[in-house]
Residue, then its C-alpha position, 0 to 999 in steps of 0.5 A: m811654824t818655824s818656832r814649833l819645828r824647833v821645839v819638836a827638834a829639841s824634844a827629839s834631841i832630848v829623847a835621843a840623848a836620854s836614850l843614849a845615856t840610858r844605854a851608857d848607864v846599862r853598859s857601864s853597870s853591866q861592865a861593873s858587874e862583869i868585873q866583879l864577877q871575874l874578881g869573884d871567880l878568881l877569889f873563889a878559885e884561890g879559896r878566898y871565899l869571904d872575899s869572893l862572896d863580897a865580889y859576887r854580891n857586888a856583881l849581883k847588885t849591878a847586874p842587868p835583870d837578864s844577867l843575874r844567874r851567874p853572880r847569884v850562883g857565885v853568891i850561893s856557892s861562896a856563902l855555903r863555903v863560909a857558913e853563911f847559910e841564910i844568905a845561901r838559902e835566900e839567894a837559892e830561893k830566888l834562883y829557883q823561883s826564876d828557873p823552877t824547872g832548871p836541874e842546876s837551879i833545883a840541885l843548888y836549891g837542894d844544897a842550900l836547903w841541906a845547909s839549912g838542916l832541912f834534909q828531907d826537903a833537900e832530898a826531894k829537890y835532888t830527886a827532882a833534879l835527877a828526874s830531868a837531868p840524870q847526868l847531873a853530878r850535883g844531883h847525884h852528890g846530893l842524893a848520896r848525902a841524903l842516902a847516907a843520912r838514912t844509913r843506906l850506905g851502899e846506895a849512898m856510895t853508888e851515887a857518890q861514885e857516879a857523881l865523881r865519874l861525872s865531875p872528878r875534880d869536884l872536891e866536895i864530892h871527894h869529901t862526901v866519899g870519904s865520909i861514907f867510907e868512914r861510916m862504913h869503917k873503911f878507914e884506908e879508903a876514907a883517908v884516900a878520899y880525904s887526901n883527894y879532897v885536900n889535894l884539890l883545895p886551893n893553896k890558900d884554903q885555911s878553913e876549919k873543914a880543911a884543917w879537920s880533913r888533914a887531921e882526919i887523914r893522919f888519924l885514919r892512917s894511924f890504924g894501919q891494918r887494925v880493924p876499927f870497931e872490931t867485934d867477935l863473930g856474931a856480935d852484930d846479930r845480938l841486942y845488948t841491954v845495960d842498966f843506967r842511972l839518971v844523974n842531973e838529968k843525964i843517962v850514966v852507964r858503966a863501961k870499961v876502957n882497955d880492960g880496966a875497971a868499969q867507970d861512968f860514961v854519960i850517954d851523949t847522942g850529941s857527940e860524934n865520938t866516944v869522949i874521954t878525959r885526959g886523966t883516963a887517957q893517961r891512966f890507960g896509956i891512950t896516946p893521942v895521934t893528932y889534934t882535931l877541931s871540935a865545937g859546942v855550946g860555949r864562948i870558946g866555940l871551936r876547940g882543939l882536942q886530941l884524937a886517939r884510939m882505944d884498944s878496947l871499949e866494953i859496954g855490958s857484954l859487948k866488947l869493941r876493939n880499935v875504937p876512935c875517941l876524943i881526949k878532952n885535952p886541954p881540959l876546960r877551966d872555970i866550969p861548975v862541974k868536972e868534965t866527964e867521959a861520954l859515949s854514943p851508941l850511934a857513933l859506934g854504929y848502933s841503934m838504941v832504945i832508952d827506957y826511962r821508966t825501967h832505966k834500961l838502955t838497949f842497943g844493937k845493929t838492928l832493933p825490933d819494930e815496937a809499938k809507938d805513940f809517935e814516929l818522927p823521920l830521923r836523919l843521921y848526918r854527923l848527928a841525929t836530927v829530927s825536923g820541927t816547926i816553930d811558931g807555926g811556919h819556921k822549919a828547923n832541925f833539932v839534934v836528938d841529944t841525950g846529953g842535953e837537958v832542955i829544949s833549945i833553939s839556936q840564935a839564928t833560929a830565934s832571929a828568923l822568928h822575927k819576934p817583936q823587938g820588946a819580946r821578953r828575954i831572960a838572961l841565963k847562965v849556961y855552960g856547954t862543951s866549949g865553956w860558958d855561953d855568955d849570950a844564952f837567954l830564955l825566950p818565953g811564948v814559943d810554939l813548937a811542933f814535932d809532927t803531932i807533938q805540940y808545945k804551946n806558949f813554951p819557954v825555950v833556951v836560946l843558945n849560940l850554935d854558930a861554931p858547931s853549925a859552921l863545923l858540921g856544915f849545916q845550920l843547927g836549928g835547936i836541940v831536944g834533950h832530957k825534958f823532951l825525951s824523958k816522957y817516952r820510951v825512946a828508940i833511935d832506929l838507924d835502919r828505919s831512919v826514925l825516932r819512935l816515941k812511946n809514952v811511959s806515963 
């Protein structure tokens, strides 16, 4: 009997010791998580976002199951700042699943969807968040971006100002206010908003977005009292039509710079600005104001170019004055063709119609609603994009790029498709606005869908779009160029936020 009591006592001691050890482990793990969490907060406040991302991820690994929210929010916020879009989206989905009705969780998930280029899905989340929390600053900020992408700039500014009222020290809101003012062609107000953004940045923030904003402030203020994109009275009420030529699958029109002789310009909706070469700038006395960052396809990735102002730009019977432009200086070397001038009616604030059958380009502030075979929702957030589906389930955005030639997807998109390891890849030599893309390849056997437009078992070009994605602030899923567009009469209608396609065959 005594022996049995001793066994029972010993067993109880072991259980108690195990219980104490478990509580100690939990306490130790919780303390480790809290230390990493505090470190993450400190690093984030200093603008060291890569380091804060590591700290928050470490905190997330060691956090107790009931304390995952704070480190997860830190991971998402840091990942968005350093263009780790996939990490941000994965963690935002987990946050949303754990708290599907929480307004903050819904809005943060919207931010991650936005950074993934899924603008329509993000807008739905912002709307849902505001329905349950009308005073949520991040919800108003997200809705402001969504409305601006649909060219509803007045409504967008109202939402952005409400977000600013609710959270006046949120630097991202100031940046969005600046971008909306810039699209409204209110350059001085845009410069003030970007200055507020820069002033709120941590001193150690040396990000590309910070550098871009500082350059943009100098450039916007260089206009002084000049009216950007100024036209004659009544010019905005007209439609303009010009002839174009197809040269190497690119649309080429004639345009005049600073009242000079007409010269060739490529119509390039994949560019945010009118672009001229160094030779044209020197010939017409166009003086650079500052350097800015640009990014495109090619091994250079981020590329420093000069920002300048043209006194005038004429396309057909439309004459614009005080037109922002990029000068391709320094020029690229070791590419097979000379760099050319390019313009985008979208960047000038105009909707456009391309008729590939008659070789006519029509543009204007407002387009008539024409017959169409397909109509795709379109968003203009720095670049014009439409949504597509790859291999039946993966959603991605595609830039509508009249300067591009093929249908392509990004390496990030290709990786997300989880193709078999032995899937055939055909190496390609591709060059873009940032030189040669050494990693480009052709990926056969891809299914693409743009609403009811289907491409089955289709070969797509895979490009490294990491640099332009990081600079734009959202993941580029792919590009649709000449091969996609040339089958149709194409209308890019900013007022209605749609891409209309009418078969021309």
